[in-house]
Structure formats: structure tokens, C-alpha cells
N, C-alpha and C positions, 0 to 999 in steps of 0.2 A: 814470341813472334817467330822464332826459328821454326817451330813446328808448323805455324800457319804458312810461312813462306814455302817450306818443303812440301806441304800438302797442296798448295796452290800450283806449284810446278808439276807435281805428279798428276793432278787433276787435269791440267791443261794438256800435257803430253798424252794422257789417257784419252781425252776427248778427240785428239787428232787420230789416235788409233781406232776409236769408234767410227769416225768419219771415213777413214780409209777402209776399215773392215766392212762397213755398209756398202761402199763402192765396190769392194771385191766381191761381196755376195751378189750384187746386181750384175756385175760384169761377167761373172762365171755362172750366172743363172742358178745359184745355189740356195735361193730363198726357200725352196721346199726340200732342202737336204735332210731335214728332220721329219718329213711328212707334214701332216696337219696337226701335229702335237706341239703343245707349248705349255710349260717350259721344258718338258721332257722331249726326248728324241724318239720318234716312233713309239711313244708310250713307255719307254724304258729309261731308267736312270743311267744304265751303262749299255749303250746300243750294241747289239750283237752283230749287225750287218753294217760294217763301216766302209764308206767310200769317200772320195774327195769332197763331194758336195756336202756331205754330213759334217766332215771335219771343218770346212769353212764356215758353215752356218752355226755349228755348235760353238766354235771358237769365238765367233762374233757375239753370240749370246753371252758367253762367259765373260768376255772382255767388257761388254756393255754393262753387265750386272756388277762387275767389280768396280768399274769406273763410276757407276751410279752411286755406289757406297762412298767412294772417294768424294764425289761432288756433294753428296748429302753431308758428309763430315765437314768439308770445306765451307759449305753454305752455313751450317749450324755454328761452327767455330767463328767464322767471320762475323756473323750476326751478333754473337756474344762479345767478341773481343774488339771489333772495330766497327760495330753497328752505328756508332755516332757519326761516321763519315757519310756524307750525303748520299752517295750512290750505292753503298754496300748492301743495304737490306733489299733494295729493288733488284740488284744483280744476283743476289743470293737466291731470291725467289725465282727469278727468271731462269737461272742456270739449272736448278733441279726440276722445275716445272716442265721445261721444254725437253729435258732429257727423259723424264717420265713419260711425257706425251709421245716422244719418239719410240720408246719401248712398247707402249700400248698399241700404237699404230702398227708396229711390226708384228706384235702378237696377234692382233686382229686380222692382219693379212694372212698369217699362217693358219689361224683357226677357221676363218670364214671367207677369206679371199677379199680382195679389194680391186677396184678399177685401177688402171694404169695412172689415171689422172689423180687419184687419191694417193697412191703409192709414191708419186713424184714429190709429194709434200715432205716425205720422210727426211730427205737429205737437208732440205732447207730448215726444218725444225732442229735437226742436229747442229746445223751451223749456228743458229741463234744461241743454243746452249753453249757451244764452244766459245762464241764471242763473249758471252756473259762470264764464263769461267776465266777466259783470258784477261778481261778487264778487271776482274777481282784480283787476279795475280798481279797485274800492273799497279793497282791501287795499294795492295799490301806491300809491294816493294818500294813504293814511293813515300810511304808514311814517314820514314826517317828524314826525308828532305821534301817537305810538303810542297805540292804544286801551287804556285802563285798565279792566279788567273790574270793578274795585271801584267805578268811577264809574257804572256801570249794572249792577245785579244783577237780572236777570230771574228771579223766583222759580219754583220747579219747576212748580206748577200752571199758571202762565201759559205756561211753556215747553212743557208737554204740549199745551196748546191750539194753539200755533204749529206743533208737529210734526204734530198730527192735521189741522189746517186745511190745511196744505200738501199732505199726502197726499190729502185729500179733494178739494182744488182740482184737482190733476192728474187725478183720476178724472173730475171735471166737465169739464175740458178735453177729455178723451177723448170724452165724450158729445157735446160740441160739434163735434168733428172728425167724429164718426160721423154727425151730422146732415148735414154737408156731403157726406160721401162716399156716403151712401145717398140723396142728393137728397131729403132730408126737410125742407128749409128752409121750403117752402110747404105742408107737409102739413096745417098748421093755419093757416087764413087769419085767425083772430081772435087777440086778445091781451087778457088774460093766459090765458084758457082757449082750448081748441082751437076750440070753438064757443060763444060767449058766450050765445047764445039757449038752448042746452041744455048747460050746463057739465058736467053729470055723466052724460052719455050715453056712458059708456065702451064700451058694447056695439058702437058703430059704429066704434071705433078699429081701424085696421090696424097693421101693423108700423111704418110711417112716422110715424103719429100718436103711438104709444107712445114712439118714439125722440125725437120733437120735445118732447112734454110731459114726458118723463123728464128731458130736459136742462133745461127751464125750471124744473122743481121742484128739481132739483139746484143750479142756479144761484141760486135763491132761498135755498137753504140756505147757500150761501157768503156771500151778502149779510147774512143774519140773523146768522150766526156772526161775521162781521167787525165788524158794528155792535156786537154784544155785547162783543167784545174792545176796541173803541174806548171804550165806556162804562167798562169795567174799567180801561183804561189811564188815562183821565181821572180816575178815582177813586183808583186805587192807585199811580200813578206821576206825581203832580202836579209833582214836581221834575225830571222827565226830559223835556226837549223832544223827544228822539228817539222815546220811546214815545208821547207825546201827539200830536205832529205826524205821526209815521209812521203811527199807526193811523187818524188823521183822514184822511190821504191815502189809505190803503188802503180805508177805507169809501167815500170819495168816488169812487175808481176803480171800485169794485164797483157802486156805485149807477149810475154812468155806463155801465158795461158792461150792466147790466140794461136801462136806458133805450134805449141804442143797439140792443140786441137786439130790443126792441119795435119800434123804428123800422125795423129791417131787415125785419121782417114786414110792417109797414104800407106800406112802399115797394116791396114785392115784390122783396126782396133787392137793394137799390141797392148797386152795387159799392163805391162810396166808403165807405158806412156799414159794409159787410161787412168791409172792410179796417181801418176804425177799430175795429171790434169785436175783430179779431185783435190790433191794436196795444195796446188797453187791457188785455186779459188778459195780454199779454206783460209790460207794465209792472207789473201787479199781482203776477204771479208773481215778477218780479224783486225787488219790494219785500218780498214774503214770504221770499224767499231771504236777504235781508239780515237779517231778524229771526231766521231760522234760524242765521245766523252769530253774531249777538249771543247767542242762546240757548245755542249751543255753548260760547261763551267763558264765559258765566255758569256753566254746568254744570261746566266745567273749574276755574273759580275756587272754586266750592263744594267740589269734591273736594279741592282743594289746602289748604283751611283746616280740613278735618276732622281 
């Protein structure tokens, strides 16, 4: 089990580096740093003409490839060692499949090009793989003290909120990726409105402004929904530290995400803040995925006692 635990930690941290590396590639416009060659750089094993874009793109490819091997090893070992646990086989498949899909989409974009709307899927696919690896790690670490579904029963109405919020959040993540890939980050120079002096002058909006403001409105929806669930958890799950602290953390992460998003605009897309923006949403989705796991277990327990 020590090997499995260590592997799960490395794979989870590795997936975070993959997510941040992908965001760095997009933010620095380094996607074609290796030309239209894949997996080689400009058709060479060791590139002769090296610049910053090439270093960023090649580093991302190497990290993604190495993490892919880690995830494959984790998925295979977890399937064999703890495959009897209800969620393990599904998560093992999900983790590697979506990481592979992410790599193939990236390769296709390099070789043949893709529309911005297709490329925006890339980050969301990586997020799903990260969430699956994170859940595998949590399951592996909880084996010694098996989770008891009776100790935390998330009622159906709350579970439906978790399912819907997770789905909606992934859609919002897509709009954020679309902002980056369509170069709409600075389409609106003010915050929270596109132009604070004339906030409702929608007639002047072009495609970039609608994409930017659509993402802002959608992100505000995630924040409001998360705060609502936090209030419900504090009221309805007073004896559950997981629910209370988990939803407080989720609301805090989402509030930080909105604030960092505002500072990204105010600092004209500061690279460090942009990467922090990607990190926070990754952690938020990871936390939501844990609530999905708990909800699934509660649903199974409810069915078993009927």
C-alpha cells in the first residue's frame, strides 16, 4: 500500500503541473513553439533553434508524457490492488482515458490545427482527469479507516445541487478557456462590467466582449450557487465537519477565483495571476469531485436501506 499511496500523491501533483503547464502554454501563446511537429520539435529530437516558446511547449509535452506514465501505473496498480472498492475501476479508467484524450487533442492541434472552440475543451478534459486521480488518491488513503456512508448521509435535494453545480462549473471552465483561446482576456478593460462608465451599452459589444462578459456572468453564478450551498450546509449539516468545512472552503476558493480574475484584468493579464487563476479553479473542481464521491455513496446507502 505504501507504493500505491506514494504513486497516487505523485500522480495528483503531476496532474496539477500538467494543468498549469497547459495554462502557461496558452497564456504565453507557445502552442506552436515546436512548429507543426509532434512529438518532435521542428522535426528534430534535439532542437537546434531554441527560444522561450519552444522551451515552454517542449517542457509541457515532457511533463504530460511523464505524468501520463504515472497515471497509467497508478490506474493499473489500483485496479489490481484495490479494484474491489466500488469506485476504483471507474476512476482508474476515467483518469487515464481523459489524460490520453487531452494529449491527442493537443497533438491534433499542433499537426492540423483546431478551432478555438475545440481547443477550449482541452483544459476541461485535463480537469476531469485530475479530479479522477485526486479521488483515487483519497480512496487509497482512506482504506485504513473505511468511510461509513451512515456517518454522512447527504440527502437527495443536496446531492442534486452537487451534481448540477459540478456540471455547470465545467461549462463555466469551458467559457474561461474560450476567453484565453479567442484572445478575449482584455476585450473588456473594466471590471465588473465591460465598460463601467456605460455598463449596459451592449450594442457596442463584439464577439470578444460577449465571450468575456458571458464568462464573468457565468462565474458569478458559480460563486452565488456555492455560497448558497455553504449556507445550507451550515444550517442542515451542523454535526458534519466535512460538509461545513468543505463548503466553507469551496466558497472561499470561488470567492478567491473571482477576485483573482478581476486582478488579472486590472494587471493586464499578469502571468502569475493568470496561473493562480487556473490553479484555484483546479482545486475547486477537485473539491467538488470529492462531494460527488460522497453524494454517490450516500445515494448507494439510501438504495440499500429501502
